C-alpha positions as CSV (number, residue, x, y, z in Angstrom):
1,D,-32.9,132.2,214.2
2,P,-33.9,131.4,210.6
3,Q,-33.3,135.1,209.6
4,H,-29.6,134.6,210.4
5,Y,-29.2,131.4,208.4
6,A,-30.4,130.9,204.9
7,P,-30.3,127.2,203.9
8,P,-28.5,126.7,200.6
9,D,-31.4,124.9,198.9
10,G,-34.6,123.0,199.5
11,P,-37.9,124.0,200.9
12,P,-38.2,127.1,203.2
13,R,-37.6,126.4,206.9
14,P,-40.8,126.5,209.0
15,A,-40.9,129.2,211.7
16,A,-40.3,127.9,215.2
17,P,-42.2,129.3,218.2
18,Q,-40.6,132.2,220.0
19,Y,-38.6,130.8,222.9
20,K,-35.5,132.1,224.8
21,R,-33.6,128.9,223.9
22,D,-32.7,127.8,220.4
23,L,-33.7,124.2,220.0
24,V,-33.6,124.3,216.2
25,G,-30.2,125.5,215.1
26,Y,-29.2,124.7,211.5
27,G,-31.7,121.9,211.1
28,R,-31.5,119.3,208.4
29,R,-29.2,121.4,206.1
30,P,-26.3,122.9,208.0
31,P,-24.0,125.1,206.0
32,H,-20.9,123.7,204.4
33,P,-18.1,125.4,206.4
34,Q,-15.6,125.4,203.5
35,W,-12.7,124.6,205.8
36,P,-9.3,125.5,204.3
37,G,-7.7,123.0,202.0
38,G,-11.0,121.2,201.5
39,A,-10.6,119.6,205.0
40,R,-13.3,117.1,206.1
41,I,-12.9,118.2,209.8
42,A,-11.6,121.1,211.8
43,L,-9.9,119.7,214.9
44,N,-9.1,122.0,217.8
45,F,-7.2,120.9,220.9
46,V,-7.8,123.0,224.1
47,I,-5.5,122.9,227.1
48,N,-7.3,124.3,230.1
49,Y,-4.8,126.1,232.2
50,E,-6.4,126.5,235.7
51,E,-3.9,125.5,238.3
52,G,-3.4,128.3,240.8
53,S,-6.9,129.9,240.2
54,E,-9.0,127.2,241.9
55,N,-10.8,127.6,245.2
56,C,-8.3,128.0,248.1
57,I,-8.6,129.8,251.4
58,L,-5.3,131.4,250.7
59,D,-7.2,133.5,248.1
60,G,-10.0,134.4,250.5
61,D,-12.3,131.6,249.5
62,A,-14.7,130.0,252.0
63,A,-13.4,126.5,251.3
64,S,-11.0,124.3,249.4
65,E,-11.4,123.0,245.9
66,N,-13.2,119.7,245.4
67,L,-13.6,119.3,241.6
68,L,-11.7,117.5,238.9
69,S,-8.9,115.7,240.7
70,E,-7.7,112.2,241.5
71,I,-9.6,112.2,244.8
72,V,-12.8,110.2,244.5
73,G,-15.8,112.0,246.1
74,A,-13.7,114.9,247.3
75,Q,-15.6,117.4,249.5
76,P,-14.6,121.0,250.1
77,Y,-12.9,121.7,253.4
78,K,-14.7,124.8,254.8
79,G,-12.3,127.4,256.2
80,A,-9.3,125.1,255.8
81,R,-6.7,124.2,253.3
82,H,-6.9,120.8,251.5
83,C,-3.2,120.0,251.1
84,N,-3.7,116.9,249.0
85,M,-5.9,118.8,246.6
86,E,-3.5,121.7,246.4
87,S,-0.6,119.4,245.4
88,L,-2.7,117.6,242.8
89,Y,-3.4,120.9,241.2
90,E,0.3,121.9,241.5
91,Y,1.3,118.8,239.6
92,G,-0.6,120.3,236.6
93,S,1.3,123.6,236.5
94,R,4.7,122.1,237.6
95,A,4.8,118.9,235.5
96,G,1.7,118.1,233.6
97,Y,1.6,121.3,231.5
98,W,5.2,120.7,230.3
99,R,4.4,117.2,229.2
100,L,1.5,118.5,227.1
101,H,3.7,121.3,225.8
102,R,6.2,118.6,224.6
103,L,3.5,116.4,223.1
104,F,2.2,119.2,220.9
105,T,5.4,121.1,220.0
106,E,7.4,118.0,219.1
107,R,4.7,117.1,216.6
108,G,4.3,120.6,215.3
109,L,0.6,120.7,216.2
110,P,-1.1,123.9,217.2
111,C,-3.6,124.2,220.1
112,T,-5.6,126.7,222.0
113,V,-5.2,127.5,225.7
114,Y,-8.2,128.3,227.9
115,A,-6.2,130.3,230.5
116,C,-7.5,131.5,233.9
117,A,-5.8,134.9,234.3
118,L,-4.7,134.3,237.9
119,A,-3.1,131.0,237.0
120,L,-1.3,132.6,234.1
121,E,-0.1,135.4,236.3
122,R,1.3,132.9,238.8
123,N,3.4,131.0,236.2
124,P,4.9,133.5,233.8
125,E,7.3,130.8,232.4
126,A,4.3,128.7,231.2
127,A,2.6,131.8,229.8
128,Q,5.8,132.7,227.9
129,S,6.0,129.2,226.5
130,M,2.5,129.4,225.1
131,V,3.3,132.6,223.3
132,E,6.6,131.1,222.0
133,A,4.8,128.1,220.7
134,G,2.4,130.2,218.7
135,W,-0.7,129.0,220.5
136,D,-3.7,131.2,220.9
137,I,-4.7,132.0,224.4
138,A,-8.4,132.4,225.1
139,S,-9.7,133.6,228.4
140,H,-11.0,131.1,230.9
141,G,-12.0,133.9,233.2
142,Y,-10.2,135.5,236.1
143,R,-10.4,132.4,238.2
144,W,-11.7,128.8,238.0
145,L,-14.9,129.4,239.9
146,D,-18.5,128.5,239.6
147,Y,-20.2,131.7,238.6
148,Q,-23.8,130.4,238.9
149,N,-24.5,132.5,242.0
150,V,-21.9,135.3,241.6
151,D,-23.5,138.7,241.4
152,E,-23.3,140.6,238.1
153,A,-21.0,143.4,239.3
154,T,-18.4,140.9,240.6
155,E,-18.5,138.8,237.4
156,R,-18.2,142.0,235.3
157,E,-15.1,142.9,237.3
158,H,-13.6,139.4,236.9
159,I,-14.0,139.6,233.2
160,R,-12.2,143.0,233.2
161,L,-9.4,141.6,235.3
162,A,-9.1,138.6,233.1
163,V,-8.5,140.8,230.0
164,E,-6.2,143.2,231.9
165,I,-4.0,140.5,233.3
166,Q,-3.7,138.4,230.1
167,Q,-2.8,141.6,228.2
168,R,0.0,142.3,230.7
169,V,1.3,138.8,231.0
170,T,1.2,137.7,227.3
171,G,1.3,141.0,225.5
172,T,-2.1,140.6,223.8
173,R,-5.7,140.6,225.0
174,P,-7.9,137.6,224.6
175,T,-10.4,137.6,221.7
176,G,-12.3,134.5,222.8
177,I,-13.6,133.5,226.2
178,Y,-14.8,130.3,227.9
179,Q,-16.0,131.2,231.4
180,G,-16.6,127.4,232.0
181,K,-19.2,127.6,234.7
182,P,-21.4,130.6,233.6
183,N,-24.8,131.9,234.6
184,E,-27.5,133.5,232.5
185,N,-25.8,136.9,232.7
186,T,-22.4,135.7,231.4
187,L,-23.0,135.9,227.6
188,R,-24.4,139.5,227.9
189,L,-21.5,140.6,230.1
190,V,-19.1,139.1,227.5
191,A,-20.9,141.0,224.7
192,E,-20.9,144.2,226.7
193,E,-17.2,144.0,227.3
194,G,-16.8,144.8,223.6
195,G,-13.5,143.1,222.7
196,F,-14.4,139.5,222.4
197,L,-15.0,138.0,219.0
198,Y,-16.3,134.7,220.2
199,N,-17.6,132.8,223.3
200,S,-17.4,129.0,223.9
201,D,-19.8,128.5,226.8
202,S,-22.0,126.3,224.6
203,Y,-22.1,122.6,223.7
204,A,-25.0,123.0,221.3
205,D,-23.7,122.2,217.9
206,D,-21.0,120.7,215.7
207,L,-20.4,124.0,214.0
208,P,-20.0,127.7,215.1
209,Y,-23.1,129.8,215.1
210,W,-24.1,133.4,215.7
211,N,-25.8,134.9,218.8
212,T,-27.7,138.1,218.0
213,Q,-29.4,138.8,221.4
214,Y,-27.1,141.6,222.5
215,G,-26.7,144.0,219.6
216,K,-23.6,143.2,217.5
217,P,-23.5,139.5,216.6
218,L,-21.2,137.4,218.7
219,L,-19.8,134.2,217.4
220,I,-20.4,131.0,219.4
221,I,-17.8,128.3,218.9
222,P,-19.2,125.3,220.8
223,Y,-16.9,123.4,223.1
224,T,-17.0,119.8,224.4
225,L,-17.6,118.0,227.7
226,D,-17.6,114.6,226.0
227,N,-14.3,114.7,224.1
228,N,-12.8,115.9,227.4
229,D,-10.3,114.2,229.8
230,M,-12.5,115.3,232.7
231,R,-14.7,112.3,232.0
232,F,-11.6,110.0,232.5
233,A,-10.2,111.8,235.5
234,Q,-10.4,108.7,237.7
235,A,-9.7,106.1,235.0
236,L,-6.3,104.6,235.4
237,E,-5.6,104.0,231.7
238,G,-5.3,106.2,228.6
239,D,-6.9,103.6,226.2
240,R,-10.4,104.7,227.1
241,F,-9.7,108.3,226.2
242,F,-7.9,107.3,223.0
243,T,-10.8,105.0,221.9
244,Y,-13.5,107.6,222.6
245,L,-11.5,110.4,220.8
246,K,-10.9,108.1,217.8
247,D,-14.5,107.1,217.5
248,A,-15.7,110.7,217.6
249,F,-13.0,111.7,215.1
250,D,-13.9,108.8,212.7
251,A,-17.6,109.5,212.8
252,L,-17.1,113.2,212.0
253,Y,-14.4,112.4,209.4
254,A,-16.9,110.1,207.6
255,E,-19.6,112.7,207.7
256,G,-17.1,115.3,206.5
257,A,-17.1,113.8,203.0
258,A,-20.4,115.6,202.5
259,A,-20.9,117.8,205.5
260,P,-17.7,118.8,207.4
261,K,-17.9,119.7,211.0
262,M,-15.6,120.7,213.8
263,M,-14.3,118.7,216.8
264,S,-12.9,120.1,220.0
265,V,-10.8,118.1,222.5
266,G,-10.6,119.3,226.1
267,L,-7.4,118.7,228.1
268,H,-6.3,119.5,231.6
269,C,-2.7,119.6,232.8
270,R,-3.4,117.8,236.0
271,I,-5.4,115.1,234.3
272,V,-4.1,114.0,230.9
273,G,-0.8,115.5,231.9
274,R,-0.2,112.4,234.0
275,P,2.1,109.9,232.3
276,G,-0.4,107.0,232.2
277,R,-3.1,109.2,230.5
278,A,-0.7,111.2,228.3
279,L,0.2,108.1,226.3
280,G,-3.4,107.8,225.1
281,L,-3.4,111.4,224.0
282,A,-0.1,110.9,222.2
283,R,-1.6,107.9,220.3
284,F,-4.5,110.1,219.2
285,L,-2.2,112.9,218.0
286,D,-0.3,110.4,215.9
287,Y,-3.5,108.9,214.5
288,V,-4.7,112.3,213.5
289,K,-1.4,113.1,211.8
290,S,-1.7,110.0,209.7
291,K,-5.0,111.2,208.1
292,E,-5.4,113.5,205.1
293,L,-7.8,116.5,204.8
294,V,-7.7,117.3,208.5
295,W,-7.4,120.9,209.6
296,V,-5.7,120.9,213.0
297,C,-6.2,124.5,214.0
298,R,-6.3,127.1,216.7
299,R,-9.7,128.3,217.9
300,S,-8.8,131.8,216.7
301,E,-8.4,130.4,213.2
302,I,-11.9,129.0,213.3
303,C,-13.2,132.3,214.5
304,D,-11.4,134.2,211.7
305,H,-12.7,131.7,209.1
306,W,-16.3,132.1,210.2
307,Y,-16.2,135.9,210.3
308,R,-14.8,135.9,206.7
309,H,-17.0,133.3,205.1
310,H,-20.2,132.9,207.2
311,K,-21.5,136.2,208.3
312,P,-25.1,136.4,209.5
313,C,-27.4,137.3,206.6
314,A,-28.8,140.5,208.2
315,A,-25.9,141.5,210.4
316,K,-23.4,144.4,210.3
317,L,-20.0,143.3,211.6
């Protein structure tokens, strides 16, 4: 909405037609984010912690999980357990997570965790290690479910449970949320909950932006489905992941000489936590560390920075 973004210079922005979707954004002159230290790019790594919260008839679901695993073309088993699928997910929480934990902590690099509350609750040692590492833990909802056809009351209750469980397990409530598979009610329910500072169920920009549809402005920090290991889930080598991440980083780093942006990288314990893919991630981490003017940060830090330096023009926060 042009009233919530005043371009720094140049001709006035023409008014766009009224429409429920924002197809305009910042336009030709996005704001300079003024990242700390004059950084040319803000780089945020996200570990999606989902294992133990996926579809499983042990949790009363109608069928087994079928998404994001090593099984090509997996189909849900209605009314039955899928033992292979379950053990592939269990690898993520038992082994893959700890490999990612070592990759980041040994290099002294921060990251964000998108944590499904039920998964956190079922592995308190992993939750404890996230807190000890100083990572920020955003909510990934109560469970790793598709909320497209979930009724509003159930989704509201799941958001409440996600906050309550994370508060109990980690000692702090989440201030950011990525539901992951939302519906058109999700953003409103997040805003109504009242305690979230940002939502990441968007892929619409290279910079954070404000949503003012539901009263008090809510910051949107866009996430990524391209810089994401889910696209390489059934590739047998880590080189493709490294090459894509490097190309995305190099492009944004070059742009950052004049117009800095942010870059998110999505990771899954059961995918890139496998040894053959982890090496590609390790190469990228070392490549990033060799560069100057890179702000490797937590998502909460991006949120704090935007609230301090880029408030909406007409908003009361």
